[in-house]
C-alpha positions in Angstrom: 110.5 77.9 44.1 110.3 75.3 41.4 112.2 74.7 38.2 115.7 73.4 37.3 117.4 76.7 38.4 115.8 76.7 41.8 118.4 77.9 44.4 120.3 80.0 41.9 120.5 83.7 42.8 120.8 86.3 39.9 121.6 90.0 40.4 120.0 91.6 37.4 121.3 95.1 36.4 119.6 95.1 33.0 117.0 97.4 31.4 114.7 97.7 28.4 114.2 94.4 26.5 117.2 92.2 25.9 118.5 91.7 29.4 115.1 91.7 31.2 113.8 89.1 28.6 116.8 86.9 29.5 116.3 87.2 33.2 112.6 86.7 33.1 113.3 83.3 31.4 115.9 82.5 34.1 113.2 83.3 36.6 110.7 81.1 34.8 113.3 78.4 35.2 113.3 78.8 38.9 116.2 81.3 39.6 115.7 84.0 42.2 116.1 87.3 40.3 117.0 90.5 42.2 116.3 93.3 39.7 118.4 96.4 40.5 116.8 99.6 39.3 117.9 103.2 39.2 115.7 105.6 41.1 113.7 106.4 37.9 113.2 102.7 37.2 113.6 100.7 34.0 112.6 102.7 30.9 110.0 100.1 29.9 108.0 101.0 33.0 107.0 104.2 31.2 105.9 102.7 27.9 102.1 102.7 27.6 99.4 101.6 27.6 99.3 101.3 31.4 96.8 101.5 34.2 99.1 103.1 36.7 102.3 105.1 36.2 105.5 103.0 36.1 103.7 99.8 35.2 103.6 99.8 31.4 102.6 96.8 29.3 106.1 96.1 28.1 107.4 96.1 31.7 104.7 93.7 32.8 105.7 91.2 30.0 109.4 91.3 30.7 109.7 91.3 34.4 107.7 88.7 36.2 109.5 86.5 38.7 111.7 89.4 39.9 112.2 91.4 43.1 112.7 95.1 42.4 115.4 96.8 44.5 116.1 100.5 43.9 119.7 101.5 44.4 121.7 104.5 43.3 124.9 102.8 42.4 126.7 106.2 42.2 126.3 106.7 45.9 128.7 104.8 48.2 125.9 103.3 50.2 124.1 102.0 47.1 127.4 100.7 45.7 128.1 98.9 48.9 124.7 97.3 48.9 125.2 96.0 45.4 128.6 94.4 46.4 127.0 92.8 49.5 124.3 91.3 47.2 126.8 90.1 44.7 128.8 88.4 47.4 125.8 86.1 48.0 124.9 85.7 44.3 125.6 83.0 41.7 125.3 85.3 38.7 125.4 89.0 37.9 124.1 90.1 34.5 124.2 93.6 33.0 123.5 95.1 29.6 125.2 98.5 29.7 128.5 99.0 28.0 131.5 97.5 30.0 133.0 101.0 30.2 130.0 102.1 32.2 130.4 99.2 34.6 134.1 100.1 35.0 133.2 103.7 35.9 130.8 102.4 38.6 133.7 100.2 39.9 131.5 97.1 39.1 133.9 95.4 36.6 134.7 91.8 36.7 137.7 92.3 39.0 135.6 94.3 41.4 133.0 91.6 41.6 135.5 88.7 42.0 137.1 90.5 44.9 133.9 89.9 46.9 132.9 86.6 45.2 135.5 84.6 43.2 132.8 82.1 42.1 130.5 84.6 40.5 129.4 84.3 36.9 129.6 87.8 35.4 127.6 88.1 32.1 127.6 91.2 29.9 125.1 91.5 27.1 125.7 94.6 25.0 126.3 95.7 21.4 129.7 94.6 20.3 132.7 92.4 21.1 135.2 94.3 23.1 138.0 93.0 20.8 136.9 95.2 17.9 136.7 98.9 16.9 133.0 99.1 17.7 133.6 98.1 21.3 132.5 101.4 22.9 129.5 102.0 20.6 125.9 102.1 22.0 123.5 99.6 20.4 119.8 99.1 20.3 117.6 96.6 18.4 117.0 98.9 15.4 120.7 99.7 15.0 121.7 96.0 15.1 118.9 95.0 12.7 120.2 97.5 10.3 123.9 96.5 10.7 123.2 92.8 10.1 121.2 93.7 6.9 117.6 92.9 8.0 116.1 96.0 6.4 118.1 95.5 3.3 116.9 91.9 3.1 113.3 93.0 3.5 113.8 95.3 0.4 115.6 92.5 -1.5 112.7 90.2 -0.9 110.1 92.6 -2.4 109.2 95.2 0.3 108.7 98.6 -1.2 111.5 100.0 0.9 113.9 98.9 3.6 112.2 98.5 7.0 112.9 96.9 10.4 111.2 93.7 11.5 108.2 94.9 13.5 109.4 93.1 16.7 112.3 93.6 19.1 113.8 90.6 17.3 117.5 91.3 17.9 116.9 92.0 21.6 115.0 88.8 22.2 117.3 86.5 20.1 120.4 87.9 21.9 118.5 87.6 25.2 118.2 83.8 24.5 122.0 83.7 23.9 122.4 85.3 27.3 120.1 82.6 28.9 122.2 79.7 27.5 125.4 81.6 28.4 124.3 81.8 32.0 123.1 78.2 32.2 126.2 76.8 30.5 128.5 78.8 32.8 126.6 77.5 35.8 127.2 73.9 34.5 130.9 74.7 34.0 131.2 76.0 37.6 129.3 73.0 38.9 132.0 70.7 37.3 135.1 72.8 38.0 134.3 75.3 40.8 135.3 78.2 38.5 133.3 81.3 38.0 134.0 83.4 34.9 133.2 86.5 32.8 131.0 85.9 29.7 130.5 88.4 26.9 127.2 88.2 24.8 127.6 90.8 22.0 124.5 91.6 19.9 126.2 92.3 16.6 128.1 89.0 16.5 125.2 86.9 17.7 122.8 88.4 15.1 125.5 88.2 12.4 125.8 84.5 13.0 122.1 84.0 12.6 121.8 86.1 9.4 124.9 84.7 7.6 123.9 81.2 8.5 121.1 81.7 6.0 122.7 84.2 3.6 126.4 83.3 3.1 125.0 81.6 0.0 127.5 81.1 -2.9 130.0 83.2 -0.9 130.3 80.3 1.5 133.0 79.0 -0.9 136.3 80.5 -2.0 136.3 81.3 -4.7 132.5 82.1 -4.6 130.1 79.8 -6.4 127.6 82.7 -6.7 126.2 85.7 -4.8 125.4 85.9 -1.1 121.8 85.2 -0.1 119.4 82.2 0.4 117.3 82.3 -2.7 114.3 80.5 -1.3 113.7 83.0 1.6 114.5 86.0 -0.7 112.0 85.0 -3.4 109.5 87.8 -4.1 106.5 85.5 -3.6 107.7 84.2 -0.2 104.8 85.7 1.6 101.3 84.8 2.4 99.5 83.8 -0.8 96.4 85.7 -1.7 93.3 83.5 -2.0 90.0 84.4 -3.6 88.9 86.1 -0.3 91.9 86.4 2.0 95.4 85.1 2.6 97.0 81.7 3.3 100.4 80.6 4.6 101.6 77.6 2.5 104.9 75.7 2.1 105.0 72.9 -0.5 108.4 71.6 0.2 109.2 68.0 -0.6 108.5 65.8 -3.6 105.6 64.0 -2.0 103.9 67.3 -1.2 104.5 68.7 -4.7 102.9 65.5 -6.2 99.9 65.9 -4.0 99.6 69.6 -4.9 99.6 68.9 -8.6 97.0 66.2 -8.1 94.8 68.8 -6.3 94.9 71.2 -9.3 94.7 68.4 -11.9 98.2 69.1 -13.3 100.2 65.9 -12.6 101.8 66.5 -16.0 103.7 69.5 -14.7 105.5 67.5 -12.1 106.3 64.8 -14.7 107.2 67.0 -17.7 108.3 70.4 -16.4 111.9 70.2 -15.2 111.4 73.3 -13.0 109.2 71.3 -10.7 110.7 67.8 -11.0 113.2 67.9 -8.1 114.0 69.8 -5.0 117.2 71.1 -6.6 115.4 72.3 -9.7 112.7 74.0 -7.7 115.3 75.8 -5.6 117.0 77.0 -8.8 113.7 78.3 -10.2 112.1 79.4 -6.9 110.7 82.7 -8.1 108.9 81.1 -11.0 107.7 78.2 -8.8 106.2 80.6 -6.2 104.7 82.7 -9.0 102.9 79.6 -10.3 101.6 78.7 -6.9 100.4 82.2 -6.3 98.3 82.1 -9.5 96.7 78.8 -8.4 95.9 79.9 -4.8 94.0 82.9 -6.1 91.4 80.7 -7.7 89.8 79.3 -4.5 88.7 80.7 -1.1 90.8 80.4 2.0 88.4 77.8 3.5 88.5 75.7 0.4 92.2 75.7 0.3 92.6 75.0 4.0 90.4 71.9 3.7 91.9 70.6 0.4 95.6 71.1 1.4 95.1 69.7 4.9 93.4 66.6 3.5 96.4 66.2 1.2 98.9 66.6 4.2 100.5 69.7 2.7 101.7 72.2 5.3 99.2 75.1 5.4 97.9 77.6 8.0 95.8 80.7 8.3 97.5 84.1 8.5 96.7 85.4 12.0 96.4 89.0 13.1 97.6 89.6 16.7 93.9 89.4 17.9 93.6 86.1 16.0 96.7 84.8 17.7 95.4 85.7 21.1 92.3 83.7 20.4 94.0 80.8 18.6 92.1 77.5 19.5 95.4 75.6 20.0 96.7 78.1 22.5 93.3 78.1 24.2 93.4 74.3 24.5 96.9 74.3 25.9 96.2 77.2 28.2 99.3 79.0 27.0 97.7 82.4 27.1 96.0 83.0 30.4 94.9 85.7 32.8 96.6 86.5 36.0 95.6 88.8 38.9 98.3 91.5 39.5 98.3 93.0 43.0 98.3 96.6 41.7 97.3 96.3 38.0 94.4 93.9 38.3 93.6 91.3 35.7 96.3 91.1 33.0 96.9 88.6 30.1 100.1 86.7 30.2 101.8 83.7 28.6 102.9 80.4 30.2 106.4 78.9 30.0 106.7 77.5 26.4 108.7 74.4 27.4 107.4 71.2 28.9 109.4 69.2 31.5 108.8 65.8 33.0 110.5 66.9 36.2 111.6 70.2 37.8 108.7 71.9 36.0 109.3 75.6 35.5 106.5 78.1 36.0 105.9 81.8 36.6 106.4 82.5 40.3 105.4 86.1 40.9 104.1 89.3 39.3 106.2 92.0 37.7 107.1 94.2 40.7 106.4 97.8 41.5 109.4 100.0 41.5 111.4 99.3 44.7 108.8 96.8 45.9 111.4 94.6 47.5 114.1 97.1 48.5 113.5 96.9 52.2 113.1 93.1 52.2 116.3 92.5 50.3 118.4 95.0 52.3 117.2 93.4 55.6 118.3 90.0 54.2 121.7 91.5 53.6 122.0 92.4 57.3 121.2 96.1 57.2 119.5 97.4 60.3 116.3 99.4 60.1 118.2 102.6 60.9 120.6 102.0 58.1 117.8 101.3 55.7 116.0 104.4 56.7 119.2 106.4 56.2 119.6 104.9 52.7 116.0 105.7 51.8 116.3 109.3 53.1 119.5 109.9 51.1 118.2 108.3 47.9 120.9 105.6 47.9 117.9 103.2 48.0 114.3 103.6 47.1 110.9 102.0 48.0 107.3 102.6 47.0 105.9 105.8 48.5 109.3 107.4 48.7 
């Protein structure tokens, strides 16, 4: 194994997107990830398209670098195997509600009884100190609760809608990654394990209000909530004569260059709406409307050339197919092709960070359901007869039944 977390063992009791995204990153960083799955497997195994049952595209992109072990944690033998595994682990991470972990007798106290140094990380909907503690949570619900659909409508969408990405799951997954790594660092310095809570609602609230406290930052308020620039109706790709363009004219130098391009230096000099960053922010809707009118007068190619020459930030608007064929990503090799043992050729992405030492890299394919059950149980000291009995009872599972 390579990467800065080489030698760290993580017991992963997470499903769907948020937790598996976090543990895949930890695996990219070199940690050994033991993914514990119920007999039916992670739900994303069954989200198509797929070549073979149980190997859906979402699962493939969330679960590389992991060993799949099927355990029925409601059976004593499955529960015992999990505790044996946790006794050897550095981290246990889960994303069901804490109440469910308590019912399974897998709470923090249960785990520290077998491993006092363990780092026990729960990523779920809400802080356990508030009235929402026991509520279920999914990406759509959290997006709605932190106001993302409302913000979409405020910024000009025809109706409220969710961001078309599992945005909350993935952002909170990143919070879980730094929680694990920081807790490992703390344990390295002090010898102490600990329990860490990573609540979705609070994590996403921090992100949204960081932009949108607005005038209500102050008491008494200096104006309404909201960040005017990102809520402006024309904050969207600008329509050109033949397509769309992504453009941000931000500082004074860039605005002066833009006015030179369109032959209207007088506007920067004489129109107070454009004369300073503060004034442009105050009149952002009018400013963007003016730019939109100008961009319509030329083709996308003409604007790309002119704006790039003027060193004004500009880019094309990609479709997903465009993104997959982006020349920069092709040059860096970020999107590549891998050969999966059961699924054949699949597209995948590289690790997005660059390191001068301890280089992280993908280690292994996303596993078949229970692919590593026997291997891991053997490593825990179970005899072949004990493993066969667990497989027969359903306390454990492996490919082929």
